[in-house]
C-alpha positions in Angstrom: 36.7 -52.6 -44.1 38.0 -49.8 -41.8 40.7 -50.9 -39.5 41.6 -49.0 -36.4 45.1 -48.6 -35.2 46.0 -51.3 -32.7 47.2 -50.3 -29.3 51.0 -50.1 -28.8 51.1 -53.2 -26.7 49.8 -55.4 -29.5 52.1 -53.9 -32.2 55.3 -55.1 -30.6 56.2 -58.5 -31.8 58.9 -60.7 -30.4 61.6 -62.0 -32.7 60.0 -65.5 -32.7 56.6 -64.0 -33.7 58.1 -61.9 -36.5 59.8 -64.9 -38.0 56.7 -67.2 -37.8 54.9 -68.1 -41.0 51.5 -67.5 -39.4 52.4 -63.9 -38.6 53.6 -63.5 -42.2 50.3 -64.9 -43.6 48.2 -62.7 -41.2 50.1 -59.6 -42.2 50.0 -60.5 -45.9 46.3 -60.9 -45.6 45.9 -57.6 -43.9 48.1 -55.9 -46.6 45.8 -57.4 -49.3 42.7 -56.2 -47.6 44.2 -52.7 -47.3 45.3 -52.7 -51.0 41.8 -53.6 -52.1 40.3 -51.0 -49.9 42.7 -48.4 -51.3 41.8 -49.4 -54.8 38.1 -49.0 -54.1 38.7 -45.6 -52.6 40.8 -44.5 -55.6 38.1 -45.7 -58.0 35.5 -43.7 -56.2 37.8 -40.6 -56.2 38.2 -40.9 -59.9 34.5 -41.2 -60.4 34.0 -38.0 -58.3 36.8 -36.2 -60.2 35.1 -37.1 -63.5 31.8 -35.7 -62.3 33.2 -32.5 -61.0 35.4 -32.0 -64.1 32.4 -32.3 -66.3 30.4 -29.9 -64.1 33.3 -27.3 -64.1 33.5 -27.6 -67.9 29.8 -27.1 -68.3 30.0 -24.1 -66.0 32.8 -22.5 -68.0 30.8 -22.9 -71.2 27.8 -21.3 -69.7 29.8 -18.4 -68.3 31.4 -17.8 -71.7 27.9 -17.9 -73.4 26.6 -15.4 -70.9 29.5 -13.0 -71.7 28.7 -13.3 -75.4 25.0 -12.7 -74.9 25.8 -9.5 -72.9 27.9 -8.2 -75.8 25.1 -9.1 -78.3 22.6 -7.3 -76.2 24.7 -4.2 -76.1 25.3 -4.4 -79.9 21.5 -4.8 -80.5 20.8 -1.7 -78.4 23.4 0.4 -80.1 22.4 -0.7 -83.6 18.7 -0.2 -83.0 19.2 3.1 -81.3 21.6 4.4 -83.9 19.6 3.2 -86.9 16.3 4.5 -85.5 17.8 7.8 -84.3 19.7 8.7 -87.4 16.9 7.5 -89.7 14.2 9.4 -87.9 16.5 12.5 -87.7 17.1 12.4 -91.5 13.4 11.8 -92.3 12.4 14.9 -90.2 15.1 16.9 -92.0 13.5 16.1 -95.3 16.1 13.5 -96.4 13.5 10.7 -96.6 15.6 8.4 -98.8 18.7 8.6 -96.6 16.5 8.2 -93.5 14.9 5.0 -94.8 18.4 3.6 -95.8 19.5 4.1 -92.2 16.4 2.6 -90.8 16.6 -0.5 -93.1 20.3 -1.0 -92.4 19.6 -0.8 -88.7 16.8 -3.3 -89.0 19.0 -5.7 -91.1 22.0 -5.5 -88.7 19.7 -5.9 -85.7 18.1 -9.0 -87.3 21.5 -10.6 -88.0 22.5 -10.1 -84.3 19.2 -11.7 -83.2 19.8 -14.6 -85.6 23.3 -15.1 -84.2 22.0 -15.1 -80.6 19.8 -18.1 -81.5 22.7 -20.2 -82.6 
């Protein structure tokens, strides 16, 4: 129940009106209505706060995951480029065993990073 502010002419009570039990009951009733209305409003506010808090928490988690994924992508690129580059370079220089070791190490580390991305 939304109550509008009474006009100034109706808010001034005489001494007799202020001391009457009917006025007290009327004002007590209005105070009770306002308290219940305030309680409903506070309950709705807590409900919204809970929803927004949950949404903010989920957003923070997703942002953190995104940062991690970017670092993993950079690591995957560096590992694959280094392993392939050094391995191929060694193979073309005639160091076939060393070249394959670099290639295999690059593939293993790359696979581990891909596996960690899936978790």
